[in-house]
C-alpha positions in Angstrom: 9.4 -9.7 -5.7 7.8 -9.3 -2.5 11.3 -9.5 -0.8 13.8 -9.1 -2.7 16.5 -7.9 0.1 15.5 -11.0 2.2 16.1 -13.1 -1.7 20.0 -11.3 -1.5 20.8 -11.5 1.9 19.5 -15.7 2.0 21.8 -16.2 -1.1 24.7 -14.6 0.9 23.9 -17.0 3.7 23.5 -20.3 1.8 26.9 -19.9 0.3 28.4 -18.9 3.5 30.3 -22.3 4.9 29.8 -20.6 8.6 26.3 -20.0 8.0 24.0 -22.1 9.7 21.9 -22.6 6.2 24.7 -23.8 4.7 23.9 -25.1 1.4 20.3 -25.8 2.9 18.6 -24.7 -0.5 14.9 -24.2 -1.2 12.3 -25.7 -3.4 10.9 -23.6 -6.2 7.5 -23.2 -4.3 9.6 -22.3 -0.8 11.7 -19.9 -3.3 7.9 -18.7 -4.6 6.5 -18.5 -0.7 9.2 -16.4 0.8 10.6 -14.3 -2.0 8.1 -14.3 -4.7 5.5 -11.9 -6.1 2.5 -11.8 -4.0 -1.1 -13.6 -5.9 -2.7 -10.0 -5.3 -0.1 -8.0 -7.2 -0.1 -11.3 -9.7 -4.1 -10.8 -10.3 -3.4 -7.1 -10.4 -1.4 -7.3 -13.7 -4.0 -9.8 -14.8 -6.8 -7.1 -14.6 -4.8 -4.6 -16.1 -3.7 -7.0 -19.1 -7.1 -7.6 -20.0 -8.6 -4.6 -19.1 -6.5 -3.6 -22.1 -8.0 -6.3 -24.6 -5.1 -8.5 -24.1 -5.1 -12.1 -23.4 -3.3 -14.0 -21.2 -1.1 -16.7 -22.8 1.1 -18.3 -19.8 1.3 -18.1 -16.6 4.0 -19.4 -14.1 4.0 -20.8 -10.7 6.6 -18.5 -9.0 4.5 -15.4 -10.4 7.6 -13.7 -11.7 6.5 -13.6 -15.3 2.8 -12.8 -17.1 3.0 -14.0 -20.8 0.3 -11.9 -22.8 -0.8 -11.6 -26.4 -2.8 -9.2 -28.5 -3.2 -6.6 -31.5 -0.8 -4.2 -32.2 -3.5 -1.5 -31.0 -4.1 -3.1 -27.6 -0.6 -2.9 -26.8 -0.3 0.8 -27.8 -3.2 1.3 -25.7 -2.1 -0.5 -22.2 1.3 1.3 -22.5 1.0 4.3 -24.2 3.1 4.0 -27.1 3.1 3.8 -30.9 4.7 0.6 -32.9 6.2 1.1 -35.9 8.4 -0.6 -38.2 12.1 0.4 -39.0 15.0 -1.1 -41.4 17.2 -3.0 -39.3 21.1 -1.5 -39.5 23.3 -4.8 -39.8 20.5 -7.7 -40.2 19.0 -6.8 -43.9 15.4 -7.1 -42.2 12.7 -4.8 -40.7 12.1 -5.1 -37.1 9.1 -3.5 -35.0 9.8 -1.5 -32.2 7.7 1.4 -30.2 8.1 5.2 -30.8 9.0 5.9 -26.7 9.6 4.0 -23.4 6.1 2.1 -22.4 4.5 3.6 -19.3 1.8 2.0 -16.7 0.4 3.8 -13.4 3.2 4.0 -10.9 0.9 1.6 -8.4 1.0 -1.6 -11.0 3.3 -3.9 -9.8 5.6 -4.1 -12.9 9.1 -4.8 -13.0 10.2 -5.2 -16.8 8.2 -5.2 -19.9 9.7 -7.3 -22.6 8.7 -8.3 -26.2 7.9 -5.1 -27.7 10.4 -4.7 -29.7 12.5 -7.7 -32.2 15.6 -5.2 -32.8 17.4 -7.7 -31.3 16.8 -11.5 -31.0 18.8 -14.5 -29.3 22.5 -14.8 -30.9 24.4 -17.8 -30.6 27.7 -17.5 -29.0 29.6 -19.9 -31.5 31.7 -19.1 -35.0 32.9 -21.0 -37.6 36.2 -19.7 -38.8 37.0 -18.7 -42.1 40.3 -20.3 -41.6 42.3 -17.3 -40.4 43.5 -18.3 -37.3 45.9 -21.3 -37.2 44.5 -24.0 -34.7 45.9 -26.7 -32.7 45.5 -30.3 -34.5 45.6 -32.7 -31.9 42.3 -34.2 -31.4 40.5 -37.0 -32.5 37.2 -35.9 -34.7 35.8 -38.8 -36.8 36.7 -36.5 -40.4 40.4 -37.0 -39.5 40.2 -33.0 -39.1 42.4 -32.5 -35.6 39.4 -30.8 -34.2 38.5 -32.1 -30.7 35.4 -34.4 -29.9 34.2 -36.8 -27.3 36.4 -37.7 -24.8 39.3 -35.4 -25.8 37.6 -33.0 -23.1 37.4 -35.4 -20.2 41.3 -36.5 -21.2 42.4 -33.1 -20.8 40.2 -31.7 -18.0 39.3 -34.5 -15.9 41.9 -37.0 -16.6 41.5 -40.5 -14.7 37.6 -39.2 -13.5 35.6 -42.5 -12.7 32.4 -40.3 -12.5 30.5 -40.1 -15.2 27.7 -37.5 -14.6 25.2 -40.5 -13.6 22.1 -39.9 -11.9 22.4 -35.7 -13.0 21.1 -33.6 -15.7 21.9 -30.9 -17.9 19.5 -28.0 -19.0 20.2 -25.8 -21.8 18.5 -22.8 -22.6 17.8 -22.8 -26.6 16.5 -20.1 -29.2 16.1 -23.1 -31.6 16.1 -26.9 -32.2 18.3 -29.8 -33.0 18.2 -32.6 -35.5 18.0 -36.1 -33.1 20.0 -38.3 -36.1 22.8 -35.1 -35.5 23.0 -36.2 -31.6 22.7 -39.7 -32.1 25.7 -40.1 -34.3 27.5 -37.9 -32.4 26.8 -39.8 -29.3 27.8 -43.2 -31.6 30.9 -42.4 -33.1 32.0 -40.8 -29.2 30.7 -44.0 -27.5 31.4 -44.8 -23.4 27.5 -45.1 -23.1 26.9 -41.3 -24.8 24.1 -43.1 -27.1 22.2 -44.2 -24.0 21.3 -40.1 -22.7 18.4 -39.3 -23.8 17.5 -36.0 -25.0 14.0 -34.1 -23.7 12.9 -30.9 -24.9 11.0 -28.5 -23.3 9.0 -26.1 -25.8 7.9 -22.7 -25.0 6.5 -19.7 -26.0 4.3 -21.4 -29.0 7.9 -22.6 -30.8 7.4 -26.3 -32.2 11.3 -27.2 -32.0 11.4 -27.7 -35.8 15.2 -26.8 -36.3 16.3 -23.6 -37.9 19.4 -21.5 -39.2 21.0 -21.6 -35.6 20.8 -25.4 -35.0 24.2 -25.8 -35.4 24.1 -24.3 -31.5 21.9 -26.5 -30.0 23.5 -29.6 -31.4 26.9 -27.9 -30.1 25.5 -28.0 -26.5 24.4 -31.0 -26.3 27.1 -32.5 -27.4 29.8 -30.9 -25.0 27.6 -31.8 -22.3 27.6 -35.7 -23.0 31.1 -35.6 -24.1 32.4 -34.4 -20.5 29.6 -36.3 -19.1 29.6 -39.6 -20.9 26.6 -41.4 -18.4 24.1 -38.1 -17.8 20.5 -39.1 -17.2 19.2 -37.3 -19.3 20.0 -33.7 -21.3 17.1 -31.4 -21.3 16.7 -28.6 -23.9 14.6 -25.7 -23.2 13.9 -24.3 -26.5 12.0 -21.1 -27.1 12.9 -20.5 -30.9 14.3 -17.6 -32.4 11.4 -15.0 -31.1 11.7 -16.6 -27.9 11.7 -14.3 -24.3 15.0 -15.3 -22.6 12.9 -14.8 -19.7 10.5 -17.5 -20.1 13.2 -19.7 -20.9 15.1 -19.2 -18.0 12.3 -19.2 -15.2 11.2 -22.6 -16.8 14.9 -24.2 -16.0 14.3 -22.8 -12.7 11.0 -24.5 -12.1 12.8 -27.5 -12.9 15.2 -27.1 -9.8 14.3 -30.3 -7.9 15.9 -32.4 -10.8 18.4 -30.2 -12.6 20.7 -29.0 -11.1 23.6 -27.8 -13.5 22.2 -25.6 -16.5 23.7 -23.4 -19.6 23.3 -21.1 -22.2 25.7 -20.5 -25.3 23.3 -17.0 -26.6 23.2 -13.8 -25.9 20.9 -11.0 -26.6 20.2 -7.6 -25.8 18.1 -5.3 -23.3 19.8 -6.2 -20.3 20.6 -5.8 -17.6 16.9 -6.7 -16.6 15.8 -7.0 -12.7 13.5 -9.9 -13.6 16.3 -11.7 -15.1 18.4 -11.0 -12.1 16.0 -12.3 -10.2 15.4 -15.7 -11.7 18.9 -16.0 -11.5 19.4 -15.4 -7.8 16.4 -17.4 -7.5 18.5 -20.6 -9.2 21.5 -19.2 -6.6 19.1 -20.2 -3.7 17.5 -23.5 -5.3 21.1 -24.7 -5.6 21.4 -24.8 -9.3 24.7 -23.7 -11.2 24.4 -21.6 -14.2 27.2 -21.1 -16.9 27.1 -18.5 -19.6 28.8 -18.0 -22.4 30.9 -14.5 -22.0 30.5 -13.7 -25.5 32.9 -14.0 -28.7 33.7 -10.5 -29.6 37.2 -10.1 -27.8 37.6 -7.4 -24.8 34.6 -5.5 -23.9 35.0 -1.9 -24.1 34.7 0.2 -21.2 31.5 2.3 -20.6 27.6 1.2 -21.3 27.6 3.2 -24.2 30.4 2.2 -26.0 31.2 0.3 -29.4 31.3 -3.2 -27.5 29.8 -2.5 -23.9 29.1 -5.8 -22.0 25.7 -3.6 -20.7 25.3 -1.8 -24.1 21.3 -2.3 -24.3 21.5 -2.6 -27.8 24.0 -5.4 -28.3 23.6 -8.7 -27.6 25.6 -9.1 -24.6 23.4 -9.9 -22.0 23.9 -11.5 -19.7 27.6 -11.3 -19.9 27.8 -9.2 -17.0 25.4 -10.9 -14.3 26.9 -11.4 -11.2 24.8 -14.3 -10.1 25.6 -16.9 -12.7 29.2 -18.0 -13.4 30.5 -16.6 -16.9 32.6 -18.9 -19.0 35.7 -17.6 -21.3 36.8 -19.7 -23.9 40.7 -21.0 -24.5 43.1 -23.1 -27.1 43.9 -25.9 -26.4 46.8 -28.2 -27.2 46.9 -31.9 -26.3 49.6 -34.3 -26.2 48.7 -37.6 -28.7 45.3 -37.7 -30.6 43.6 -36.2 -27.7 45.3 -38.3 -25.1 46.6 -35.8 -22.6 46.3 -32.4 -21.6 49.5 -30.2 -23.2 48.9 -26.5 -23.0 46.6 -23.2 -23.3 46.5 -20.1 -24.5 43.6 -17.7 -24.7 41.3 -17.7 -27.6 41.4 -15.5 -30.0 41.0 -15.4 -33.9 41.7 -11.7 -34.8 39.6 -10.5 -37.5 38.4 -13.4 -39.1 35.4 -14.0 -41.2 34.6 -10.3 -41.3 34.5 -9.4 -37.7 37.1 -9.4 -34.6 36.6 -13.1 -32.8 37.7 -13.7 -29.3 36.9 -14.8 -26.1 35.2 -11.8 -24.5 35.9 -10.1 -21.0 36.1 -6.7 -19.3 34.5 -4.5 -16.5 30.5 -4.3 -15.6 29.2 -0.4 -15.8 26.4 -1.6 -14.1 27.6 -4.3 -11.2 29.1 -3.1 -8.4 31.8 -6.2 -7.5 30.4 -9.1 -5.9 31.8 -9.9 -2.3 33.6 -13.1 -3.4 35.4 -10.7 -6.4 36.7 -8.3 -4.4 39.5 -10.5 -2.7 41.4 -10.8 -6.2 44.0 -8.3 -7.1 43.2 -6.4 -10.0 46.5 -4.2 -9.8 48.4 -6.2 -12.5 45.4 -7.4 -14.8 43.7 -4.2 -15.9 40.3 -5.2 -14.2 37.9 -3.2 -11.6 38.1 -3.1 -7.9 34.6 -1.3 -8.0 33.2 -3.3 -10.7 32.2 -6.7 -11.3 35.0 -8.1 -13.5 34.1 -11.1 -16.1 34.5 -14.1 -16.9 34.7 -16.2 -13.9 36.2 -19.4 -15.5 37.2 -20.7 -19.0 37.5 -23.9 -20.9 38.3 -24.8 -24.6 36.1 -23.0 -27.3 38.7 -23.5 -30.1 39.1 -26.2 -33.0 35.7 -28.1 -31.6 34.0 -30.7 -33.6 30.1 -30.3 -33.9 27.6 -32.7 -35.4 24.5 -30.7 -37.0 22.6 -29.5 -39.9 21.0 -33.2 -40.4 24.4 -34.9 -41.4 26.9 -31.7 -41.2 30.1 -31.9 -39.4 32.6 -29.3 -38.9 34.7 -27.3 -36.4 33.6 -24.4 -34.5 34.7 -21.8 -31.5 33.5 -20.0 -29.4 32.8 -19.5 -25.6 29.7 -21.4 -26.6 31.7 -24.8 -26.4 32.6 -23.4 -22.8 29.3 -23.2 -20.7 28.0 -26.2 -21.6 31.3 -28.4 -21.3 31.4 -26.7 -17.3 27.8 -27.8 -16.8 28.9 -31.3 -18.1 31.8 -30.9 -15.4 29.4 -30.0 -12.8 27.6 -33.2 -13.2 30.7 -34.9 -12.3 30.8 -32.5 -9.4 27.5 -33.3 -8.2 27.4 -37.0 -9.2 30.0 -36.8 -6.5 28.5 -34.8 -3.7 24.9 -36.4 -4.1 26.9 -40.3 -3.6 28.4 -38.9 -0.5 25.2 -37.9 0.8 25.7 -34.0 0.3 23.5 -31.5 -1.6 24.7 -30.2 -5.0 27.7 -27.4 -5.4 24.9 -24.8 -6.8 26.5 -21.4 -7.8 30.6 -22.2 -7.9 31.5 -18.8 -8.0 31.9 -17.7 -3.9 33.8 -21.3 -3.7 36.1 -20.9 -7.1 37.4 -17.5 -6.1 38.2 -18.5 -2.4 40.2 -21.4 -4.1 42.0 -18.6 -6.0 43.1 -17.0 -2.7 44.6 -20.6 -1.4 47.4 -22.8 -1.8 45.0 -24.9 -3.4 44.8 -23.0 -6.7 47.3 -24.2 -8.5 46.0 -27.6 -7.8 42.5 -27.0 -8.9 43.0 -24.9 -12.2 45.1 -25.0 -15.2 45.8 -20.8 -14.7 46.1 -19.4 -18.4 48.9 -17.1 -18.9 49.3 -17.3 -22.8 47.3 -14.8 -25.1 45.1 -11.6 -25.0 41.7 -11.1 -26.3 42.5 -7.7 -27.4 41.1 -6.2 -30.7 41.3 -3.1 -32.9 38.9 -1.0 -30.7 40.0 -2.1 -27.2 42.9 0.0 -26.7 45.1 -3.2 -26.0 42.8 -4.8 -23.1 43.0 -7.2 -22.0 46.4 -9.6 -22.0 46.6 -13.1 -19.8 48.2 -12.8 -16.3 49.1 -15.5 -13.3 46.1 -16.0 -11.3 42.9 -13.8 -12.4 42.5 -12.4 -15.8 39.7 -10.7 -17.8 40.3 -13.3 -20.7 39.7 -16.5 -18.8 39.4 -16.0 -15.5 40.4 -18.1 -13.2 41.0 -20.7 -15.8 40.2 -24.1 -16.4 39.3 -26.9 -14.4 42.1 -29.7 -13.3 40.3 -32.3 -12.8 39.4 -34.3 -9.8 41.6 -32.0 -7.7 38.9 -29.1 -8.3 35.6 -32.1 -8.1 37.2 -32.7 -4.5 36.8 -29.3 -3.3 33.5 -28.6 -4.7 31.8 -31.3 -4.0 32.9 -31.2 -0.2 35.1 -34.7 -0.8 36.8 -33.9 2.6 33.7 -32.9 4.8 32.9 -35.9 7.0 29.8 -36.7 9.0 29.0 -39.6 11.0 28.4 -40.7 14.7 31.4 -40.6 16.6 29.0 -40.8 19.9 26.8 -43.4 20.3 23.7 -43.3 22.9 25.2 -44.7 26.1 28.9 -44.5 25.4 30.6 -42.7 28.2 34.0 -41.1 27.7 36.7 -40.1 30.5 38.3 -38.0 28.3 38.4 -35.1 25.8 37.1 -36.2 22.6 40.1 -36.2 19.4 39.8 -37.5 15.6 42.0 -36.8 12.9 40.7 -36.4 9.5 42.6 -35.7 6.3 42.5 -32.5 4.3 43.6 -30.8 1.1 46.5 -28.4 2.7 46.1 -24.5 2.0 41.8 -25.4 2.8 40.0 -23.9 5.7 38.3 -26.1 8.2 35.4 -26.1 10.7 33.9 -28.4 12.7 30.2 -28.5 13.5 28.8 -30.8 16.4 25.1 -32.1 17.5 23.9 -33.3 20.3 20.8 -35.5 18.2 20.6 -35.9 14.8 16.9 -34.5 15.5 18.5 -30.9 16.0 17.4 -28.6 13.2 21.0 -27.2 13.0 24.7 -28.4 13.5 26.7 -25.7 15.8 30.0 -24.4 15.6 32.8 -25.6 17.3 35.1 -23.2 16.5 35.7 -20.5 14.0 36.7 -22.0 10.7 41.0 -22.1 10.5 43.6 -22.6 7.5 44.5 -26.6 7.2 48.5 -26.3 7.1 48.7 -29.9 7.1 47.2 -33.1 5.1 46.5 -34.2 8.6 43.7 -32.5 11.2 44.0 -33.3 14.8 40.8 -32.3 16.2 39.1 -32.1 19.9 36.1 -31.1 22.1 36.7 -31.0 25.9 32.7 -30.9 26.1 32.8 -34.2 24.6 33.6 -35.8 28.1 31.1 -37.8 29.5 28.1 -36.7 26.7 26.0 -39.6 25.9 25.3 -38.3 22.5 27.9 -36.6 20.2 27.3 -36.4 15.9 30.7 -34.4 14.6 31.1 -33.3 10.7 34.1 -31.6 9.2 33.5 -28.8 6.9 36.0 -28.3 4.8 35.9 -24.8 2.3 38.3 -22.9 -0.1 
């Protein structure tokens, strides 16, 4: 990147309600021009590849990635390695890898080199239970299993909400394909217009879209998104196949930032943390995209990068679960009243030792990323979290006893944080539908907002706080347990419907002409707005609508009542004055 510090600074400001660039997101083209690698640097890397006998197989508009292919001998020459074949210790297959770290000249502008090994391929974060764990039987699945299905998720997390995601698109990161018949069957059985949602594919890295053994994950993701948002304009599946490169998928999703504002990934991979992956995620933030990642299904992350289940262990498929630039989603076990009728209760999803391994929602502490500013205001004294490093997850949604149609006509129950991430993407489609309808931009990266909510009186109205259960397992020394407020099992909890939508969409923000040209006032301007108690507000003004930036009328202050009286003494005899009220957590 030509200006990584500038990108980080812009992201901080674009999510600060007091900033003049608040929610003034950039296009992919603007991001590349301001922060991306230069054309000169991109050409230097191309020339290096071509000079070493490699062919350019794909270029990227923002110049963050260059895809190359070539014979093993050319790869060895270019990166000063010897490629060898080894027996995989756990997967019953051979894998290739270099015998040492790759080397290039110090002047070559490379941040990462990926694809020199297939030791770790992307793995789905979705589990099919062997039946050891007891599950609630309160869902409306068409097979009579009691598994959760279709509108059950809206009844639990968006009761009474009339928003459907109309006009919005959900993008999904995938490393396999799906059977169209499975999706159409699920949509028809779930009803409420879901059969009208087109599912498009973007094929990457030479993948032809033929479904493989991981098709259940792709079907699950698509079905969860349409379950929460039955009126979506479309769902886009970005598919690179089982040998695909994650950064190619993520960068392609970024390139659609003008039309796709909510994204999800339910896959994990090794080789992380990665500088390039972080650059892509930060660019998504700057472009106003919300990205939800399934935090993991291996119960509590252990302490230290090289530990048995360390979230930053390079050899484990835990990436990108520690990234602070995306929203990490944990999972719960949901109980409903009636047959999928209404929310009853939740606890931490943890099947314990099931089907040969410990299975449950992951959470823990990164050993690589410092605690982000938006998380530093949360007390970690009672939950076992860190005041210095990034804590995981951020939020949760149900990930137990979920019905999935997959396998070209098969249906069955699954669990995992894989369910939570696309459900959250569907929920964000509801948020952004409301925001756009009111003339506001998409919500983008929600972490600064939701952690502000957690620090205020609006928290209990916006989230279901999960206080029962744990994600402890045999090797985690008793970590972690659900606590009141934030914890390292389910984060801040699960969405509580319209209240959270209102805050994230900024429904209390009012913008309008309150003084028109030629109007003369003899006194102070006064106005009253209705605002949710516990939030903070700030009034901005312009003297004309062509003015580039809004100006602050005063510092953000907390709303103690639901009615706010705002006065502006400077408005006396002003021929023109425009106001807006910005409400934030």
